[in-house]
C-alpha positions in Angstrom: 106.0 -172.5 -23.9 106.3 -170.8 -27.3 102.9 -171.3 -29.0 103.9 -169.7 -32.4 106.4 -167.3 -33.9 106.3 -165.2 -37.1 108.2 -162.6 -39.0 106.5 -159.4 -40.0 107.0 -155.8 -41.3 109.3 -154.6 -44.1 111.6 -157.6 -44.4 108.6 -159.9 -44.9 106.8 -157.6 -47.3 109.9 -157.0 -49.4 110.0 -153.3 -48.8 113.0 -153.2 -46.4 115.6 -150.5 -46.5 119.3 -151.1 -45.9 118.9 -150.3 -42.2 115.6 -152.2 -41.6 115.5 -154.8 -38.9 113.8 -158.2 -38.9 110.7 -158.2 -36.8 110.0 -161.4 -35.0 106.8 -162.0 -33.1 106.6 -164.6 -30.4 103.3 -165.8 -28.8 103.7 -167.4 -25.4 101.2 -170.0 -24.2 99.5 -168.8 -20.9 100.1 -171.7 -18.5 99.6 -170.6 -14.9 100.9 -172.9 -12.2 104.1 -174.8 -11.6 106.8 -174.8 -14.3 110.2 -176.3 -13.7 109.3 -176.7 -10.0 108.7 -173.0 -9.6 105.3 -171.4 -9.2 105.1 -168.9 -12.0 103.4 -168.5 -15.3 104.8 -169.0 -18.8 105.0 -165.3 -19.6 107.2 -164.6 -16.6 109.4 -167.6 -17.5 109.6 -166.4 -21.1 110.6 -162.9 -20.1 113.4 -164.3 -18.0 114.9 -166.1 -21.1 113.7 -163.9 -24.0 116.8 -161.7 -24.0 119.0 -164.8 -24.4 116.7 -166.1 -27.2 116.9 -162.7 -28.9 120.7 -162.7 -28.7 120.9 -166.1 -30.2 118.7 -165.0 -33.1 120.9 -162.0 -33.7 123.9 -164.3 -34.0 122.4 -166.1 -37.0 120.5 -163.2 -38.7 122.1 -161.0 -41.2 119.8 -158.1 -40.0 119.1 -156.6 -36.6 116.4 -158.5 -34.8 113.4 -156.8 -33.1 111.6 -159.2 -30.8 107.9 -158.6 -30.0 106.3 -160.7 -27.2 102.7 -161.6 -27.1 100.6 -163.6 -24.7 97.1 -164.9 -25.1 95.6 -164.9 -21.6 92.6 -167.3 -21.8 
């Protein structure tokens, strides 16, 4: 479901301020059809669990997390 993920912006570049967040990009694989027995695509499935994922990342990160979702519809 997650095709790739990456960090970007100030934290990665080394130009962060004290109040800068950690930007995390997540690209979701576009897979239309049945997933987990339910007819929906990967993006809808990801959106249903992304808040939980973001909260888990916040628990382990020393900085605030900003999650950015991407999908490559091919």
